[in-house]
N, C-alpha and C positions, 0 to 999 in steps of 0.2 A: 363368558369372559368377565371377570371382575375388574372393572376399571375404576380406580380411585377417583374421588372428586373432592375438591376443597369446599368446605362450608364457611364462607367468609361472612363476618358480621355485616349488618347494614352499614353501607358507606356513609360517613358523615361528610356532607358537602362543605366546601369552604365557606366560612361565615361572610367573607367579603363579597360574595355574589350578590348583585343588587337585586331588588325586587320588592320594595316597599310600595304597595299598591294604593293608589288613591281610591276614594269611594266609587268613582265612575269606572275604575278598572277592576273592581272586585268580582264583576260578572265574568266567570271563566270564559264564556263564549266570546266576550269582547277582546280577550287576550290572545287566544290561540286558534279560534275558528275564522276562516277566511270569508268575509262578507262579500256580497256581489252587488251592492247598491251602486247605481249609476250616478247619483247626484254628486258624490264626492270625487268620483273619477272625472266628471266634467269640470268640476271646480279646479282639480289638479291640472287637467289639460289646458283649461283657460288661463290659469296663472302661469303655467310654463310658457304659454304662447306670449304673454305679456312681458315675461322676463327676457324674451328674445329681442324685444323691441328696445331701441336705445342702446347705450353703451354699458348699462349695468353697473354704473359707478355711483358713489356719493350716497347721501341719506336715503333717497328713494330706493336705491338698490338694497340697502340694509333693511328697510322696512319690508320690501318684497321678499327678502331672504327669510325674515322672521315669519311672514305669512306662509311661505312654502313649508318651513319647518312645522308650523302648527297644523297644516292640512295633512302632511305626511304622517305626523305623529297620531292624529285623530282618525286617519283613514283606516277603515276595516280591511282594505286591500293590502295593508302593510302591518300585519300583527306584530306586536312586540315579542322578542324572544322569550320563551318560557324560562323562568328562573327557579331556583331551588325553593324560594318562598311560595311559589304558586303550585308546587307539586301537589300539595294537600287540598288545593281549591278547585282542581280541574278534573273532570270525569269524561270518560269516552261515551259519546252518545250513540254509538253503534251505527251511524248512518253510512260512513265510508271508512275505508282502511286509513287509519291515522298513523302517519310515519314521522318520527322525530328525526331531526337533523341539527347539526351544530352550525350556527351562524344566523344571518338575517336574510330577508328575501333577496333573491338574486345570487345567492352563493352557489358555487359549484356543487356543494352537497345537496342543495335543493333540487338541482337538475338530476343528480344521481338518484335521489329518492323518487322522483317522478319517472325516471327510466325503469327503476326497479319495480315500482308499483304505479302503473298508469292510472290516472284518474283518482289518485289518493289525495288525502287531505294532509299536506306537508306541514309539520309543526316545528317552527324554529325554536332552538334552545340555546342559551347563552354559553353553556359549557358541554363538553363531551360527557362529563359525569352526569349532568342533568338529563341528558338523553337516555343513558342507561337506566337511571332511576325512574324516568317516566314510563319506560316499558315495564320494569319490575313492579310498579305500583298500579298497573293497568290503566294508566292515563292515556297511553297511546298503544297501538297494536304492534308496531314494529320500530326499529331504528335503522338508519342507514348512515354509517360512519366510515370515514377514510381510514385505510390501514397502511397503504404504501403508495409511493409515486415513482414513476419510472426514472425521474431525474433526481428528486429530493430524498428518495429512500423511504424508510419505514417511519410511521407515526407511532413513536414509542409509547405515548401516553395511552393510546387505545389498546396496545398490547397488554399494558399493566391492568387496564380496566377490565379486559376480557377475563382475567384471572380473579379479580376482586369481586365481580358480579357473577350471577348464576344465569346468564343468558346463553342462548345457543345460536351459532351461526347457521342460518337456513339458506343462504345464497350469497352470491357476489355479483357485482356490477362494475364494469370498467367504463370510465368516462374520459374521452379525449378532451384535454384542457386547451382552449384557444383564448389567449389573453388579448384584450383590447385596451387601448389608451383612451380614457373617458374624460371629458371636460364639459364645463357648462357651455351652453349655446352662445356663440359670439366670441369665444376664446379660441384663438389661433395657436398653432403649434409653436410659433415664435414667441408667444406670450408666456409660455410655461417656464417655470423656474424649478419646480419640485414635483415629485410624484409620490402618492400614497398607496400602500398596499400591504398585504401579508408578506413577511420576510421571504417565504418560499417563492411567491410570485415575483417579487423583486429580483431574486436571484435567477429565476428562470428567464428573465428578460434583460439580463445584465448587459449584453452587447448593445441592444437597441437603446436602452436608457443612457449608457455611457456615450454613445454617438450623439444623442440629443442633448447631453450635458445637464441632465436633471439631477437634482439632489434627492436622494431616497429618504423616505420617512416611513417607518414600519408601523402598521396598525394591526388590529386583531384578525381581520379577515378582509378579503377582496371586496365583497359586497358592502361591508361596513365602510370601506374607503370611498366607494362611490356614493354611499349615503351621506357621508361627511362633506364631500365636494358639493353636493346638491344643497344640503342643509345650510352650509355657511356661505353659499354662493361665491366660491373661491374663483378668482380670475387669473391666478398665477400657478395653479396646481391642477394636476390630473390624477386619475386613479387607474391602476391596473386591475381590471376586473372583466367580467363576461359581458357579452352583448345584451344578455337578458337583464343585467343590472342597469345598463344604459337605458333600456326601455322602461324599467320600473321607476327609476329616479329622474327620468326626463333629461338625460345627459346626451351629449353628442359624441359619437365615435370618431376620435381624431385619427386613430391608426388601428388597424386590425392585424391579427396574427403576429404580434410583436415578440412572441417567445423565441428564444435562441435555437430551440430544437423542436422540430415538428412532431417528434415522437414523444409527446408529453401526455402521459396517461396516468390517471389515478384509479386505484382499485379500492372499491368500497365493500364493506361487509354488510349484509342484511341480518339483523339480529331479532330474535323472538324469545318468548318465555318458554316455549316448547320446542323440541327438535322436530325436524321432518323425518319421515321414514325413508331411508336411503334406498335407492333403486339400482338396477343394473342395465336399464334401457337406454342410458345416455351416459356421457362422461361425467364422473363425479370427482370431487376433491374432498379430502378429509384433512381437518386441522387438529393438531394435538399440541399439548405442552407437557414436558417431563423434566425431571431432574435426575442427576446421577451422582454416584460416589466419586470421590477424588481418586485418580489413579491413571497410570499410563494406558493409553488405548481405549479408555472407557467410551469416549464419544465415538470413536471409530466402530467399536462393538455395537453401539446403539444404532448407528446409521447402517450397519451391515445387515440388520434384520430386514431392511427394505431392499437393499441391493441384492441379497441372496434370492429374493422373490421377484426380481425384475420390476419393483415399484419405483416409479420416477418421483423424486423430490423436486418440488417447484419453489420451495422457500424454506430457509432456516434462519432463525433470529434468536440471539441470546439476550437475556435481560437479567439484571441482578435480582437475587432472591431478597426482597426488601426486608423481611422480618429477621432473617439471618444471613446478612451479606458475607460474613466471614465464617469459614469452617477450619477447625483444627485437625491436622492429620500429620502423624509422625513428628510432632514437635513444631510443625510449621503451620502458618495460617494461610488459607487460600480463599480467593473470592468464590462465592457460591452462586451458581447460575441456574436459570430456568432456560430450557430450549423450546422454542416454538417451531413446529415443523408442519408444512403443507405437503401432502402427497397425493398423486393422481390415482385414486382408487376409492370405491364405495365401501362403506362398512357392511353393505350387504354381500360383498365378496368374501369368500372364505379366506383367500390369500391375505386380505388386509386384516382379517380377524387373527389369523395365525401370526402375522407380523407383530401385532400389538400384544398378543400373549407372550411372544418371545421377549419383546421389550420389557414387559411387566416383570419378567423373572429377575432383572437386575436394576431396573429403575427404582429410585427411591420415591418417586411420585409420578403419576401418569393421569392425564385427564383428556378426554375427547371433547374438543370445543364445538365440533360440528361436522357433519358429512352432508354435502350439498352439491347441486349441479354447477358445473363450470360455466362461466359466462364466455361464450365464444363470439359474441357480437362486439361491435365497436362503433361509437358515434363518430 
């Protein structure tokens, strides 16, 4: 079967991504490899304990907050996120599977990476784009990135990046999201006036936060919010983040499971440079992207190639065709779309191959993004 593929040019990352390295940080190992030294861990634990004494106010508190920030920034246990400027300076040492994720230590994406690849070296990246680039340049072995949430829906940015880059989906992992309200030690619930987190996390805890009367402040990610609370030693603010983030940044869990819906699950994709060989010994899922001509019933015809063969579709998503968003037909202009579809079948199955041969007869573009085992587990 001749399946078309897009050969996209190398992605130019945004120039605004930070990453000017000081001389001490030019050693790539100091940036993205996780150290295990005990001395700084002990210093951090000792300082966290001292911060819990007293009321944490005034000049002494400010000095201590600066010290906490200094230790956390220098600690090998908390590597700085990989930025675009560092992509050319870092190489894989081959010791463990290195897995890129977006965010900082304590992010839900880090937990997903560790679930997908136990005992891996999880490498934080500032942006989704950076994670894709890191895999393509052989700086890491895999990437684990979110694609959809049961409450918040699709992560459109990563759908667009799947088409822009030439990586393959080699697996999926589903992670149950359990939000906690985190604050500095000594801070009580009645002291809180505002809460920091990612917009999606804030929306997922809307009822709880409204009941507490907290002012919402959006930041880039949940773990980053926890990090900010600890760095700035805030006494009137909390973060919505994971219990793991509380442990990493020395924060107290004021409340657990504050999400409005207990069925809060995020699905992540496992990405690699090479595809895996699909099998038939277990449940497989295949992800494709295609485009169609304008006309009545064209999408119905495309979906019928699966229905006629009893192939179950688990996801369909449409995204604008960025380079040519408008199409002229019959004197009118229409929006042009790409359709992303997941279906339950392995590309090793003849029925799946026949379905795509049928679709290829009238699709203007077709690409298989990956055929991979279905994640049937849940944390």
